[in-house]
N, C-alpha and C positions, 0 to 999 in steps of 0.2 A: 404592413398594413396596420397592425396593432399600434406600432410606434407612431404612425401618422395620426391615428384616431386619438391616441393618448395625448399627443401634443395639442390637438384641437379641443379635447375635453378639458384638460387642465394642464397648461404648459408648466414645465419645471423651471425654476430659477434658483439663484443662490440662497434665497430666503425660504427655501423649501422647509416646511415644518411637518410635524407628525400629523397635524390637522389637515394640511394640504395633501399629504400622501393618502390619508384616510378618505378625503373627499374624492381624490382621483380614483382610488380603488372602488368606491361606491358608484361613481359615475360610469366607470368601465363595466362594472357588474350589471348596471342597468342597461347600458348600450349593448353589451355582448351576451347578457344573460348568464354571466358567470357568478356562481355563488360559492362561498367558501365551504369546504367539507368539514372544516375544523370547528366542531361544537365544543362547548366547555367540557362535556363528558368525554369526548374523544381526546381532547388535550390531556385530561386527567389520566385516562387510560394509557396514553402514550408515555407520560411521565412515569407512571408506575411500572410499566413494562421496561422502560429504559433503565430505571433504577435496579430492576431485577437482573439486568445484564443480557437481555435477549438481543439477538442480532437485529439489524434494521429490517432484514427480509422476514424474520419471524414476526416482528412487531407488525409489519405491513400485512402479513397473512392473517394474523389475529384480528386486526382492525378492518380488514377488507380494503386496504389502500395500497398504493405502490411503495416500494422501498425508497424511491427517490422522494416521495412526499414525506415519508418519515424522516429522512435525512434533512430535508429542507426545514421542516417544522422544528426538529430538534435543534438545528442551528439557530433558527430565529428565537426559540425559547431559551437559548443559551444553556442547554443542558450540558452536563459534563462531557467534554469531547472524549472519544475513544481512540485508542491506537488503531491505525489502519492495519487490517490483516495482510495487505499487500506489502507493507513496509515493515515487516517484523524484523527484529534484530537477528543477525546471523547466529547460528548455533556454534558455540565454541567447544572444541573437544580438548580437554586437558590431558596431556600425555604423562604428566608426572615429572618430566624433565624440563629444565629451563632452556629456552632457545629452540631453534628448529631441529627437527629430527628427520632421519632418512625416510622418504616416502616410497621406497621400493616395496611393492606388494609381495606378500607370501601367501599363496593360495588363491582362491577365486572369490570375488565379492559375492555375498549371499550364502556362502557355504560356511559351516562351522569351522572355527580355527583360522579364518581369514584375519590377517593382521598386516601391519607395515613393519619394516625393519626396525626403526626406532633409534638407530645409532646416530652419533653426531655427524652432521653433514660437512661436506667440503664447502668453504665459504663461496657463496654465489651459485651453488648448485643445490638441487633438491635431494641429493643422494650422499651416502657415506662414501669414503674412498673406494671400498670394494665394489659397490654397485655403480659408482661413477665410472670406474674403469670399464665396466661392461656396457654402460649406456653411451658413453662418449668415446668413440673410436677415432684415433688420429688418422687423418687421410694420409696415404702414402705419397711420398714426394714423386713428382713426375720428372723424368729425365728429359732434358731439352735435347731434341735431335738436331744435328747440324743439317743445314739446308743445302 
């Protein structure tokens, strides 16, 4: 419905300008009673809190607006983008040895002294020769019975 009204109020074309977008926004605000929540003071507060490194949710709570409103306005203001907390780089553990090491556990996770074997692995396997022998058991050959 809004899209239909938007096209009736001020249709878009390839010569769309900033003035045209502003006119369309103003007309929509008058038709639908929508007013922008973003005062110049609120924009200044957003910019200051953004520079302090607060999360979008924290900024929203402080300003009394939604997190998504903060994200959208920060994007439109072209504030410095932040790395996504959901796409953080994986944590790498350095074992001190070059190349893969045996991942056979010694002890129980969460208990003191828990560790992995750490010896050199058999190529293509996650374990050293000793632990690979325990982990990978060769199946016994079946004898073919005469019919």
